[in-house]
C-alpha positions in Angstrom: 38.5 -38.4 4.7 37.8 -38.7 8.1 35.3 -40.6 10.1 31.6 -39.3 10.0 31.8 -38.4 13.7 35.1 -36.2 13.0 33.1 -34.6 10.4 30.0 -33.9 12.0 31.7 -32.1 15.0 34.4 -30.3 12.9 34.3 -26.5 11.9 32.0 -26.3 8.6 31.0 -23.8 6.1 28.0 -23.8 3.6 28.9 -23.9 -0.1 27.1 -24.0 -3.2 27.7 -27.7 -4.9 29.3 -26.5 -7.4 32.1 -25.2 -5.0 32.5 -28.4 -3.1 34.7 -31.1 -5.6 37.4 -32.5 -3.2 36.0 -31.1 -0.3 34.7 -33.5 2.9 31.1 -33.4 3.5 29.8 -32.8 7.0 26.3 -33.7 6.4 24.3 -36.6 4.7 22.8 -35.8 1.2 20.1 -37.8 0.2 17.5 -36.6 -2.8 14.0 -38.1 -2.3 13.1 -40.3 -4.2 14.8 -42.7 -3.7 16.0 -41.2 -0.4 19.2 -43.5 -0.3 22.5 -41.5 0.7 24.4 -40.0 -1.9 27.4 -38.3 0.3 27.8 -39.2 4.1 30.0 -37.3 6.4 33.5 -37.7 6.1 33.2 -38.3 2.3 35.3 -36.5 -0.2 32.8 -34.9 -2.6 33.7 -36.0 -6.2 32.9 -34.2 -9.5 30.8 -37.3 -10.7 28.7 -37.1 -7.4 28.0 -33.3 -8.0 27.4 -33.8 -11.7 24.6 -36.8 -10.6 23.4 -34.4 -7.9 22.7 -31.7 -10.7 20.7 -33.9 -12.9 18.2 -35.4 -9.9 
């Protein structure tokens, strides 16, 4: 992982959530409700997080 600043300013690509396990997030993901961030920039995306997001 890297800092949120590094992730935000790094080159990025847009992918379907199913194709992101092990990738580093460049954006915040916060489903609403409740609006609490699940993924933040610089965080490695895990399979469990993807499964949670697919359920909400």
